[in-house]
C-alpha positions in Angstrom: 0.0 0.0 0.0 1.5 3.3 -1.1 1.2 6.8 0.4 -1.2 8.1 -2.3 -3.7 5.3 -1.3 -3.4 6.3 2.3 -3.8 10.0 1.5 -6.9 9.3 -0.7 -8.5 7.2 2.0 -7.7 9.8 4.7 -9.2 12.7 2.6 -12.3 10.6 1.7 -12.9 9.5 5.2 -12.4 13.1 6.6 -15.0 14.3 4.2 -17.4 11.6 5.2 -16.7 12.2 8.9 -17.5 15.9 8.4 -20.7 15.1 6.7 -21.6 12.7 9.5 -20.7 15.4 12.0 -23.4 17.6 10.5 -25.9 14.7 10.2 -25.5 13.7 13.8 -27.1 17.0 14.9 -30.4 15.9 13.4 -32.4 14.0 16.1 -33.8 11.2 13.9 -30.5 10.4 12.2 -28.2 10.8 15.3 -27.9 7.2 16.4 -27.6 5.8 12.9 -25.0 8.2 11.7 -22.9 7.8 14.8 -23.0 4.0 14.5 -21.9 4.2 10.9 -19.1 6.5 11.9 -17.8 4.2 14.6 -18.5 0.8 13.0 -18.9 0.8 9.3 -17.2 3.8 7.6 -14.1 2.0 6.6 -16.1 -0.6 4.8 -17.9 2.1 2.9 -14.6 3.8 2.0 -12.9 0.5 0.9 -15.9 -0.5 -1.2 -16.0 3.0 -2.8 -12.3 2.9 -3.5 -12.5 -0.6 -4.9 -15.4 0.3 -7.2 -13.6 3.3 -8.6 -10.3 1.4 -9.0 -8.5 3.6 -6.6 -7.0 0.5 -4.9 -6.0 -2.8 -6.4 -6.2 -6.2 -4.7 -5.8 -5.8 -0.9 -5.3 -8.5 1.6 -6.7 -8.6 5.2 -3.7 -6.9 6.7 -3.9 -4.0 4.3 -7.6 -3.8 4.9 -7.1 -3.6 8.6 -4.5 -0.8 8.3 -6.7 1.1 5.8 -9.7 0.7 8.1 -7.8 2.0 11.2 -6.6 5.0 9.2 -10.1 5.7 7.9 -11.6 5.3 11.4 -9.1 7.7 13.0 -9.3 10.4 10.3 -13.1 10.3 10.1 -13.6 10.6 13.8 -11.2 13.5 14.1 -13.0 15.3 11.3 -16.3 14.4 12.9 -15.2 15.8 16.2 -13.9 19.1 14.6 -17.3 19.6 12.9 -19.7 18.2 15.5 -18.4 19.8 18.7 -18.5 23.4 17.7 -21.8 23.0 15.9 -23.4 21.3 18.9 -22.2 24.2 21.1 -23.7 26.7 18.6 -27.0 24.8 18.4 -27.0 24.5 22.2 -26.8 28.2 22.6 -29.8 28.6 20.3 -31.9 25.8 21.7 -30.8 25.2 25.3 -33.6 22.8 26.3 -32.8 20.1 23.8 -30.5 17.2 23.9 -27.9 19.1 21.9 -28.3 22.0 24.4 -27.4 19.6 27.3 -24.5 18.2 25.3 -23.3 21.7 24.6 -23.5 22.6 28.3 -21.4 19.5 29.1 -18.8 20.5 26.5 -18.6 24.0 28.0 -17.9 22.7 31.5 -15.0 20.5 30.4 -11.5 21.8 30.5 -10.0 22.1 27.1 -7.5 19.3 27.7 -10.2 16.9 28.7 -12.2 17.9 25.7 -9.2 17.1 23.4 -8.6 13.8 25.2 -12.3 12.8 24.7 -11.9 13.4 21.0 -8.7 11.5 20.7 -10.0 8.6 22.8 -13.1 8.4 20.5 -10.8 8.5 17.4 -8.7 5.6 18.8 -11.9 3.6 19.5 -13.2 4.4 16.0 -9.9 3.3 14.5 -10.1 0.0 16.4 -13.6 -0.8 15.3 -13.1 0.4 11.7 -9.9 -1.7 11.6 -12.0 -4.8 12.1 -14.6 -3.7 9.6 -11.8 -3.0 7.1 -10.3 -6.4 7.8 -13.6 -8.1 7.2 -14.3 -6.1 4.0 -10.9 -7.0 2.6 -11.4 -10.7 3.5 -14.7 -10.8 1.8 -13.3 -9.1 -1.3 -10.3 -11.5 -1.2 -12.7 -14.5 -0.9 -15.0 -13.3 -3.6 -12.2 -12.6 -6.0 -10.7 -16.1 -5.3 -14.1 -17.6 -6.1 -14.4 -15.6 -9.3 -10.8 -16.5 -10.2 -11.5 -20.3 -9.7 -14.7 -20.0 -11.8 -12.9 -18.3 -14.7 -10.1 -20.9 -14.6 -12.7 -23.7 -14.8 -14.6 -22.2 -17.7 -11.4 -21.3 -19.6 -9.6 -24.4 -18.7 -9.6 -27.7 -20.5 -13.3 -28.1 -20.3 -13.4 -30.4 -17.3 -15.7 -29.5 -14.4 
């Protein structure tokens, strides 16, 4: 895996993390978007990159590495977008869930606020690493099956 692949995955995951940071402010979408961010975003990025031929064949180890990078970058972008927006919405609507969350953010010291974001990013990297590993394994298995089928059909005619 080269640096350009890692850079492309980081940029793509940061954009998706920022979008999910905005979507998490919506009450009906909040839980779903946060679960996608924490658990499945690396699978989405790997499938997108594979469909657009941005990455070639990857094995499970590269999938796990790409998943952890995707998870960390997406959560940092999410945190940079979500935290200030939730504070802003909390000032406008103080009696909502976001208002209570904004009040919680305001009472935290800045160091604890940063550590909370970094801890979330590490947790997201761990979970997305597993999702990337599974996605790469499924792609590897499916490509192996397709490879065997094409060898059987183009082979000597025996089944």
